[in-house]
C-alpha positions in Angstrom: -14.3 42.6 -42.5 -12.4 44.8 -40.0 -9.1 43.9 -41.7 -10.4 44.7 -45.1 -11.9 48.1 -44.1 -8.7 49.1 -42.2 -6.4 48.0 -45.1 -8.5 49.8 -47.7 -8.4 53.0 -45.6 -4.6 52.8 -45.2 -4.1 52.1 -48.9 -6.5 55.0 -49.8 -4.5 57.3 -47.5 -1.2 56.4 -49.2 -2.8 56.7 -52.6 -4.0 60.2 -51.7 -0.5 61.3 -50.7 0.9 60.0 -54.0 -1.9 61.8 -56.0 -1.6 65.0 -54.0 2.2 65.3 -54.2 3.2 63.6 -57.5 0.2 64.8 -59.6 -1.2 67.9 -58.0 2.0 69.2 -56.4 0.4 69.8 -53.0 3.8 69.6 -51.2 3.0 72.4 -48.8 -0.3 70.9 -47.8 1.2 67.5 -47.0 4.5 68.9 -45.6 3.2 71.8 -43.5 -0.6 72.2 -43.2 -1.6 68.6 -42.4 1.2 68.1 -39.8 0.3 71.3 -38.0 -3.4 70.4 -38.0 -2.6 66.8 -36.8 -0.5 68.1 -34.0 -3.1 70.6 -32.9 -5.8 67.9 -32.9 -3.5 65.6 -31.0 -2.7 68.2 -28.3 -6.3 69.5 -27.9 -7.8 66.0 -28.0 -5.3 64.7 -25.4 -6.0 67.7 -23.1 -9.7 67.2 -23.4 -9.4 63.5 -22.5 -7.2 64.2 -19.5 -9.6 66.9 -18.2 -12.5 64.6 -18.7 -10.8 61.8 -16.8 -9.8 64.2 -14.1 -13.4 65.4 -13.6 -14.8 61.8 -13.3 -16.0 61.1 -9.8 -14.3 58.2 -8.0 -16.5 57.7 -4.9 -14.8 54.5 -3.8 -11.3 53.1 -3.6 -11.3 50.6 -6.5 -7.7 49.4 -7.0 -7.3 46.1 -8.8 -5.5 43.7 -6.5 -4.2 40.2 -6.7 -2.3 39.8 -3.4 -2.8 39.9 0.4 -4.2 43.1 1.7 -2.6 44.9 4.7 -4.4 43.8 7.9 -2.8 42.3 11.0 0.9 42.7 11.7 1.6 39.0 11.7 0.0 38.5 8.2 2.4 39.4 5.4 0.9 41.7 2.9 1.9 42.2 -0.8 3.3 45.7 -1.1 3.2 45.8 -4.9 0.1 43.8 -5.9 -1.9 45.2 -3.0 -0.2 48.4 -2.0 -1.5 50.3 1.0 1.1 53.2 0.9 2.0 55.8 -1.6 5.5 54.2 -2.0 3.8 50.9 -2.9 1.6 52.6 -5.5 4.6 54.3 -7.0 6.4 51.0 -7.2 3.4 49.3 -8.8 3.0 52.1 -11.4 6.7 52.0 -12.2 6.7 48.3 -12.9 3.4 48.6 -14.8 4.4 51.5 -17.0 8.0 50.4 -17.8 7.7 46.6 -17.8 3.9 45.8 -18.2 3.9 43.7 -15.0 0.2 42.9 -15.3 0.5 41.7 -18.9 3.5 39.6 -17.8 1.1 37.7 -15.5 -1.6 37.4 -18.1 -2.8 33.9 -19.0 -5.0 32.5 -21.8 -7.7 29.9 -21.3 -8.2 27.0 -23.7 -10.4 24.0 -23.7 -8.2 20.9 -24.0 -9.7 17.4 -23.7 -12.8 18.8 -22.2 -10.9 20.6 -19.5 -10.1 24.3 -19.2 -6.3 24.8 -19.4 -4.5 28.1 -18.6 -1.3 29.0 -20.4 1.1 31.9 -19.8 0.9 34.6 -22.6 4.6 35.3 -22.6 4.9 36.1 -26.3 2.2 38.7 -26.0 4.0 40.4 -23.1 7.3 40.2 -25.0 5.9 41.7 -28.2 4.2 44.5 -26.3 7.3 45.3 -24.4 9.5 45.3 -27.6 6.9 47.4 -29.5 6.5 50.1 -26.8 10.2 50.4 -26.0 11.2 50.5 -29.6 8.6 53.1 -30.3 9.9 55.3 -27.5 13.5 55.0 -28.6 12.6 55.8 -32.2 10.7 58.9 -31.1 13.6 60.1 -29.0 16.1 59.3 -31.7 14.0 61.4 -34.2 14.6 64.5 -32.0 17.8 65.0 -34.0 15.7 66.2 -36.9 13.9 68.8 -34.7 16.6 70.2 -32.5 19.8 72.1 -33.4 22.2 71.4 -31.8 21.2 67.8 -31.1 21.3 67.0 -27.4 24.0 64.6 -26.3 21.6 62.0 -24.9 19.9 61.7 -28.3 23.3 61.0 -30.0 24.2 58.5 -27.3 20.9 56.7 -27.7 21.3 56.6 -31.5 24.8 55.2 -31.2 23.6 52.5 -28.8 20.6 51.7 -31.1 22.9 51.6 -34.1 25.6 49.5 -32.5 25.6 47.0 -35.4 27.0 48.1 -38.7 26.5 46.6 -42.2 28.7 48.0 -45.0 29.9 50.9 -42.8 26.3 51.9 -42.1 24.7 51.8 -38.7 21.7 49.5 -38.5 19.1 50.6 -36.0 17.8 47.7 -34.0 14.6 49.3 -33.0 13.5 49.8 -36.6 13.4 46.1 -37.3 12.2 45.3 -33.8 9.1 47.4 -34.0 8.3 45.9 -37.4 8.6 42.3 -36.0 6.5 43.3 -32.9 3.7 44.9 -34.9 3.7 42.0 -37.3 3.3 39.5 -34.5 0.5 41.5 -32.8 -1.3 41.7 -36.2 -0.9 38.0 -37.0 -2.0 37.1 -33.5 -5.2 39.1 -33.8 -5.9 37.5 -37.2 -5.1 33.9 -36.5 -6.5 33.4 -32.9 -10.2 32.9 -33.4 -11.2 34.3 -29.9 -9.1 37.5 -30.5 -10.3 37.8 -34.1 -14.0 37.6 -33.0 -13.7 40.6 -30.6 -11.5 42.7 -33.0 -12.8 45.7 -34.7 -11.5 48.1 -37.4 -10.3 50.3 -34.6 -8.0 47.5 -33.5 -6.5 46.8 -36.9 -6.2 50.4 -38.2 -3.5 51.7 -35.7 -1.5 48.5 -36.2 -1.5 49.0 -40.0 -0.7 52.7 -39.7 2.2 52.0 -37.3 3.4 49.2 -39.6 3.3 51.7 -42.6 5.3 54.3 -40.6 7.9 51.8 -39.6 8.2 50.3 -43.0 8.6 53.6 -44.8 11.1 54.6 -42.2 13.2 51.5 -42.8 12.9 51.9 -46.6 14.2 55.5 -46.4 17.0 54.5 -44.1 18.4 51.6 -46.0 16.9 51.2 -49.5 15.4 54.4 -51.0 17.5 57.3 -50.0 15.9 60.7 -49.4 17.4 64.2 -49.0 18.2 64.1 -45.3 19.3 67.8 -45.4 16.0 68.8 -46.9 14.1 66.7 -44.3 16.1 68.5 -41.5 15.3 71.9 -43.1 11.6 71.0 -43.2 11.4 69.7 -39.6 13.3 72.7 -38.2 11.0 75.0 -40.1 8.0 73.3 -38.6 9.3 73.6 -35.0 10.3 77.2 -35.4 7.0 78.1 -37.2 8.9 79.2 -40.2 7.9 76.3 -42.5 9.5 75.7 -45.9 9.3 72.7 -48.2 12.6 72.0 -50.0 12.4 70.5 -53.5 13.1 66.8 -54.3 12.6 65.4 -50.8 11.0 62.3 -52.2 7.5 60.9 -52.2 8.4 58.2 -49.6 9.1 60.9 -47.0 5.7 62.5 -47.6 4.0 59.2 -47.2 5.9 58.6 -43.9 5.1 62.1 -42.6 1.4 61.8 -43.6 1.0 58.5 -41.8 2.6 60.0 -38.7 0.2 62.9 -38.9 -2.8 60.5 -39.2 -1.5 58.6 -36.2 -1.2 61.9 -34.2 -4.7 63.0 -35.2 -6.2 59.6 -34.4 -4.4 59.1 -31.2 -6.7 61.0 -28.7 -9.8 59.3 -30.0 -8.5 55.7 -30.0 -7.4 53.0 -27.6 -3.9 54.3 -28.0 -4.7 57.1 -25.5 -4.1 54.5 -22.8 -0.6 56.0 -22.8 -2.0 58.9 -20.7 -4.9 57.1 -19.2 -2.7 54.7 -17.2 -1.6 57.5 -15.0 -5.2 58.5 -14.2 -6.6 55.0 -13.8 -8.1 54.6 -10.2 -7.6 50.8 -10.5 -3.8 51.4 -10.6 -3.1 54.7 -8.9 -5.0 54.2 -5.6 -3.7 52.6 -2.4 -5.9 49.9 -1.0 -6.0 51.2 2.6 -9.7 50.7 3.2 -9.1 49.0 6.6 -7.0 51.9 7.8 -8.4 55.1 6.3 -12.1 56.0 5.8 -12.5 57.1 2.2 -15.2 59.8 2.1 -16.5 60.8 -1.3 -15.2 64.3 -1.9 -18.1 65.1 -4.2 -20.7 64.6 -1.4 -22.9 67.6 -0.8 -24.9 68.3 2.4 -28.3 66.6 2.4 -31.1 67.8 4.7 -32.5 64.8 6.6 -35.7 64.3 8.5 -34.9 62.3 11.7 -37.4 60.0 13.4 -37.5 62.4 16.4 -38.6 65.2 14.0 -41.0 62.9 12.3 -42.7 61.9 15.6 -42.9 65.6 16.7 -44.7 66.4 13.5 -47.1 63.4 13.5 -47.4 62.4 17.2 -51.0 63.2 17.6 -52.0 61.3 14.5 -49.9 58.3 15.4 -51.5 58.1 18.9 -54.9 58.5 17.4 -54.5 55.3 15.3 -52.8 53.4 18.1 -49.2 53.6 16.9 -46.5 53.5 19.7 -44.5 56.7 20.3 -41.3 57.3 22.1 -42.5 60.5 23.8 -46.0 61.0 25.3 
């Protein structure tokens, strides 16, 4: 049911764009107003989530570890999987953020012949890596629509991404790579019974939105041409807060832009916000130095205590009257 609901929502969103632009002529609404609202919601929502995470108390050191902790000098510790220094934490975060090291070590459990068998989930790691890196490169490559002049590193990245050419036209590898990765992640979630059982509409919806964004982008690039100069004029106007909507840009671009806006607005309230959460996760960003440093809860407040000596001073006579032993006569 989660697939049906998510698919119906995405189809309804696309149909709404077609109706609004082609029939009602709401080009300014879909080209300017909705993108501004989506970006404002994205920015405010992300700031809210980060502040909320930052205010969450962490009274204990709770790093996730899977290696030998630092103890005696003659016992070799694992500097990455069980870091006890800031340098080790930085190295661990670097490998986690850029190469998904924990996902690389992920295994799946299956019951084969009455015995539990563990298998390496290498394809999930590879699909996740391809998806995230392709998404990042595509976002950076799209900066050429928002900046004038275009920075040199953006042109360099675009030239490397479009290294292959077909009929004198550069073919961007990341466009097809992200489509393949999203398709694999979607099919895996549908075909594997254990994954399908725990999947909700919130799991399918972002995959379908991202697939729609990538697909419309590929269609505009290679099959259904749009007015690139008009698109550049629109995006520059959005950045400079002097928005204009040129004529004859094409409905496909408005669908693409609207799906991007939906993704931006949905981002802070979904699982996709792990992009920022990974940096604030105490299970990843804390050093496991419990044997070397006493970790005192910084949120502790002074508590007035009543010691036994004070208790005996208050009730010594009554304790003696009922025969209870006392330290002082």
